[in-house]
Structures are given as C-alpha cells and as structure tokens.
N, C-alpha and C positions, 0 to 999 in steps of 0.2 A: 470585783477582783481585778487587779491590774495584770499587765502582761509580765511574763517571766523575764527576769534580767539575765544578762550574760554571767553575772557573778553566781547566781543560783544554778544556772545551767552547768557551769564549770565544777560546781560542788557535787554534782550527782555521782554516785558510786554504785558498783554492782550490788544488787539486792534491794536498792531503794524502790519505793512505790513510784508509779508514773507521776510525774510532776505536771499539774495543770499549767497551761501556757497562756491563758488569758482569752483565747478564742474558744467558743463553745465546742466541746469535743476534742480540743487539741491538747496533746500531752507529749512530754519528753520521756521516753522509756530508757531506763538505764541499760548500758552495754556491759561487756565483761571487763572494761577498763574504766578507771576513775576519770571523770571529766569527758566521757564520751557517751553518746546516746543516739536515739533514733526518734525523729519527729513523726507522730501519728495523728491523723484526724479521724475521729470516729463519728459516723453520721448514719442516718437512715436514708437509703436511696429513695429519691422521689419517683424512680422508675419501677423498682421491684418491691419496695417496701421493706427490704431487708437491711440489717445493720452491716456496715462495711468499714474497714480500716484502710485509710489512704495514706501511703507513705509520702512524706514531704521532704525527705532527705535525712542525712546523718549529721549530728552535731560533733565536732565544731565545723565540719566541711560546709554545712549549711548553717549560717549564723542565725541568731535569734530573730533579727529584723526580717531577714528573707523568709524564714519559716513562717512567721506571723503573716507576712504578705501573701504567701501561698495559701495559707489557711483561710484568710479573708476572701481571696479570690474564689476558692472552692465553696465557701459558704454562700457567696453571691450566686454561684451557679446552682446550688441546691435550692436557694430561694426562687430561682427562675425555673424550677422543675427540671434541672439538668443534673444527671449523675456525673460528678467530676471525674471519676475513674473511667467511665465509659467514654467521656469526652476526650480524655487524655489518650486512651487507647486508639480512638479513631484518628486523632491527630498524628500519632506515631505511625499508624498504618499507611497513611497517605505518602507516597514517595515523591521525591523531587523529580523534575523533568528529566534530568540526566539519568537517574536510577530507572525511571520508567522506560526511557529510550533504550538503555542498554538491555533491560529485560526483554523489550520487544524485539530488539536486534537478535538476541539469542533464540527467540522463538522463530523468527523469520530466516535465520541463517541457513538451515538445511535446504531451503527453497531457492537460494540464489544460484544463478547460472554458473558462476565461477568465483574463485577467491577474490579476484579483482573487484567484482560488483559487490561482494559481501563487505569488503573493506571500505569501498567508496561510500556505502550507506552510512556507516557509523562515523567515518572520517569527516564527511561533510557537516554532520551535526557537531562533532568535536571542534571544528574550525569556526563555524558560523553561529551555532545555537547555544552551545553550553556556556561560552563565556558570559553571555548576558542573561540567559534564563535557566541554565542548568541547575542552579541551586534553589530555584523556586519550586515550592510544592505545587503539584499539578492542579489542585483545587483552587489555587490563588491566581492561576494564569488566565488572562483575558485576551481577547482578540488584539488589543493594543500592544500587549507584550510581543506577540508574534509579528505584528506589523512593524514595530520598532526594530526588531531583529532583521526582518527581511528587507526593509526599505533601502538600506545602503547598497544592497546588491541586486535589487529588483530590476533595475535598468542596465546596470553595468555587466552583470553575468546572468541574464534572464533564465537561461536553461537550467543552470545550477540552482538558482533561487526557486524555480518552480519545483525542482526535485526535492529541495529541502522542505518546501511547504507541504508537499505530498507526504514526506517522511514524518514530519511533525504531526500531520493529520492522522497518520497511521498510529503513532504513539498515543495521541489523545483519544482516538477511537477505542484503543485497547483499555485506556483508563476509564472511559465511560462504560465499557463492558464489565469492568471490575467494580463498578459503582463508586469509583473515586470522585467522579464528576458527573454532573447531570447532562450537560450538552458539550458539543465540541466547538471550542472557540475558533478553530480554523474555518468553520463555516461562515464566519462573519468577517474574515480578514480582507477579502477582495476589495470592498469599498474603501478600505483604509490605505490601499497601495496605489502608487501612481499608475496612470494608464500607460501601457506599452507604446513605444514610439512606432509609428507606422513605417513599415519598410518600403523602400523604393521598389517600384515594380521592375523586377529584372527577370529575364527569361530563364526558366529552369534548364539545367543541362539535360539534353534529350538522350535517353537510353535507347540504343538500337532495339527496335521491337520487331518481332516476327509478324507479318501480315496475318490477320486472324484466320483467313481461309487456308493458310498453310499449316496451322497448328495441328489439326488431326493427323496429317501425314507425318509430321515430325514425331508426334507422340507414338504413332504406330511403328515407325521405323527405328526409333532410338530409345524410347522409354518403356514401351508396353511389353517387351519380352519378359517372360517369367523366369525366375522370380524377380519381382520388382523390389529391390532393396537399396539401402544406402543412399548415395547421392542421387541416383536415378529416381528413387521413391520420393525423396525430398523435393526434387525439381518438379515431378509430376503433381505432387500435392500442392506445391506453390502455384502451379498453373491452374489446377482445379479450383482453388480457393481465391485466386487473384491476390494472394498475400505477398508481403515482402519476404525476401529470402531470409533475412535475419529472424523474422518472427517464426518462420517454419523451422529453421535450424535450431532455435532455442526452445522449441515447443516441448513440454513435458506431458505425461499422461494425465496429470492432475487437471490440465486445462481442457480435457476432452470429456464431454457428456454424451455417451453413446445413446442413452435413452431419448434425449432431446435432440440428438444429431446436431450438437453445437460444439464449437471450439471457442472458448473465451480467452482472449489474449489479455493478460493483466496490464494495468495502466503503466507499470514500470518497464514494460517491454514494447510499448507503443510509441511511435514517433510523436504523436500529439499528446501523450501523457494521459490518455483516457482509455479505459478498458473497452475492448471491441469484441462483439459477438459475431462469429462467422458461421453461417449455416452450412452444414455439410451434406453434400449430395450423396446418393447411394454409392457412386464411384469413389468418393473420398472416404466414406465409411469402410468400404471393402479394402481400400488401400491401407487404412489404419489397422484393420483386423489382420492383414497379412504381416504387419510389422510385429504383432504380438507373438507369433510363432506358437499359437495355442496356449501360451502362458498368460498369467495375470501379472503384468509388470508392476514394479513399484511406482507409486504416483509421481515421485520426484525424478524418475528416470526420463532421459531424453527419448522422444519418439523416433528420431532419426539420428542415432549416434554415429560418430566416425568409426571406422573399422577398428582402430586402436583405442577406442574410448574417447569420451569428451565430445565436444560439439563439432559438427562438420564445418569446414571453412567455406567461405564464399567461393574460393577458387575451385573447390571440389565440384560445384555446380557449373561454374564457368568452363571448366575443362571439358565437360560433356558437350556443351554447346560449341566449343571451339573444335573439338574432335569431329563433330558432326557437320561443321561448317554451316551452322544453323542460319538460314536466310533472314535478313532483316530489311527494314525500310530505308536503311542508309547504305548506299553503294560501297562495297568494299569492307563493310563492318559486319561482324557476327552478332546475331541477336544475343541479348543479355537476359539473365534471369529476371531482373527488374522490368525489362521490357515487356514481359508477358502481361504485366498490369496494363500497359498501353494497348496490347492486343485485345485484352478483355474490354477495355474502355471503348476502343474503336468498334468492336463487335456490338457492344450495347448501342452505340450511336447509330450504326447501320441497321439495327433491328428495332428501332423505335422506343428504346428504353428511356425513361425520363432521366434527365441529368441528375436530379436529386437522389434517385434510387441507386444509380450507378456510382455516384460519389460516396454514398453510404457504404456500398460494398468495398470500396477502396479505402475506407476509413479516412477520407478527406474531409476537411472542414468545408461547410457550405459557404461559398464566397458571397452569395446574395444574402445580405443581412436580414431583409424582410422575410425571405423564404426560410432562412435558418431559424428565425424567431418563431415562424409559424409551424415548421416541422420539428416538433420537440421529441419525436420518437426516432428509433434507429431503423424503422421500416422493416423489421425482421420478416414479417409475413411476405411482403413483396420480394425481399431478397432471397427467401427460400426458393420461390418459383424461378427466379432469375438464375440463381447459381445451379439449379438442377438443369435448366436449359443449356447453360454454358457447359456443364459437364457432359451433356449429351453431344454437344458439338465437339468438344475436346477429344472425346473417346470415339468419335466417328460414328455415332449412332444415328445421325441425321446428315444428309448430304449438304444441304444449305437451308436448314429449317429457319423459318422466320419466327422469332420469338413473339408471343402475344405481347403487344405494347404494355409496359407497366409504367404508367405516367403518374406524376405527382397529383395529389388530391388538393393541393393548395389552391385557394381562391385567387 
C-alpha cells in the first residue's frame, strides 16, 4: 500500500470512512467540511499495552508529507519502546529557562526585602541571561551555556556576575526539584570561568570601634533599659551577634530557629554571597522573644521594623551612638555600629581565641589558603561557646572574664 496523495486527501468529505495513509495505523479522518480532515495514528502503547490515538495535526494545515513524517517518527519511537504521546507530553511540560526563571521569581517575590531588590533579581536575568539562554528548555542547558553567558561579565562586573550565577543556580535547583532535570549544571560552571584578578592589597577603611572593655557600660547605660525595642534592640542584637548592621536590620523571622538557637542569614543578604549561621546566646534569644510581644509574627515580617514600618535605616542606629557620644578608639570620633565587630575581634584576640574561629564568627573569608582548605566546616560548636561568652561580657555578667581559649584544630 502506497502513501496517501494530496489529491485523495483533498477529495475527502463528511461521512467518508477513515482513509489509510500508508503508515501502519495512520489515517485521515473526515471533518465536517469537504477537503478537510484530521490525521490520526493508532497504535498500542509499548508502556501500557493499551490502544491509543495520537493526533498528528489537521489537513490541510498539516500537509501529507509532514503528517507522514510525524507518523514515521512516532513509529520509530514505538519500536524503541517509547510511547510517543507520553514523550510529547513530557517535552511540552519542560519549560524554557525564561519561563522557569519567571516562575521562580514569583515564588521568591514575597521574601524580598523591598521592591528594589525584587526587581533587581529578574532585571539582571532579563539583561544578561534571557537574550542567550532564555528560550532554551531547561533540560537542554549545560554548564557551557551558563559559562558562555557569564564569561563576558565575569571580570568586568564581578559582583553582578556572581549574583546572576546564584540566581541561575536557584532557578535550576527548582527545576531539579520539579524533576525537569537530574542535576544542576551551575555546580560545574566554576572551572569554565576565568580566575578573578587578584586585588592589590589596600588598607580597609577603619570604622571607629568602641574598646571592648567599655562595651558593657555602654550597653547598661544606653541600650538595656526596658523595654528594649526598635533601633536600640537592633543595635544590641548586632553587638551580641557581632553581625553587620544591614544583616540585622533586614532580618526576618523566617531566618530564626528558636529550637536550634540559630540565625541563618541567606546568601543573598551576605557580603560574601554565602549563607551564614549565627549561634544565638541566651541573651540574644531573650531579646528576640521580647520583639514578638507575645504574638507569633509572620515569617516574612522584619524582626526590627522601623516605627512607621519598613526597614530601619543605618542612621537610626548611628543616631543612638552619636547621642550617647559613644567612645571609640579614634580620638574625636564616635563609635560606629560596624565598629562593634572590631570590638568583638579585639576581645577575641585578647582572650586567646583562635583567629580562624573569630573570623568564622564575623563571616570573613579565611585569608590563609592552606588553613581555609583544611578547615572545611563553619566551626559552629566552637562559635556557640564563644558567642555565649561574648554575650556574658556584653551584658556585664562577668567583670573581665577570660574566655577559655578556642583554638584551631588544624595541623
């Protein structure tokens, strides 16, 4: 039996029996109009063993040659023990990278700190990722695709490039969770990108820091009066945790685990772009409980909101220090909120704490490459003890207690 011709296809009319088209199981079914019909391939599924009808398109929109081509492709799949309908459904279900990214953005949107950050997330992908890989289905994307997209900006705008890489990784991780892909290609992108240029060693700008021995008196006189709320509470929490002001001001209840006494700052809010676990002392936990006012706040709500809503400004904390004329290690300068990180660091140094553990508390990168390679954990257990001792000092529970030295175990 030969293939159906265009002439015989045009002759089909309502009421005609299905016309065999030359491929096993392929027919042209008549429509309600003369010269119009529907291509159908009937087959037994190699997966379920049941008979199925697969649509191949409408005639004359799908011509004879194209319909036969589709039927032959489907027959080859059947011969390979693939159900062509299931295969087509699977292909249609897999989104393009742009579709997956926009879906992920919608999911993440409620958790962004503000409208600016929410828009930056998708705008960066619209500008740098979508033009090259936006139309590619996520299961076809390889590490090379992302490397090719990132390479032009990797050295010229490195911070933006790193954020885009993290956002792409988030999109592909969601795709993996939805079973669209098996692995995350972003895991293998690093070796395909050029090494970052080494920065010249330049001294960092010094933030005026309060001498650590004066911290308990300052806390007692200016921060500890009840109730401890608003900017005073945020500043005290920053001191207790040795955290950056911005990390504290942007903190939400979703980041706090009271059972584990942990505050996990997500990667997109960290200066180094890596999530950071902060052990919470009993004093820090009590301060957080006071902010709940006996209620169970929404997880996305700020822990230390401004009086009129939204995030506290850095100036709100600075004004407390200026009003108190907080002493610092720089003559004529008032201590800064960021300077309390130096207060903590100096306290650690004067009490025999290992450099590596102290730097982990501050979420600093370990500068010694050998030590950094050796110490692959974040030393949480050691940091729990250290932050508890620091909190005792801050809250004036010890006069000048010497911390039990917590030294690196590196060989």
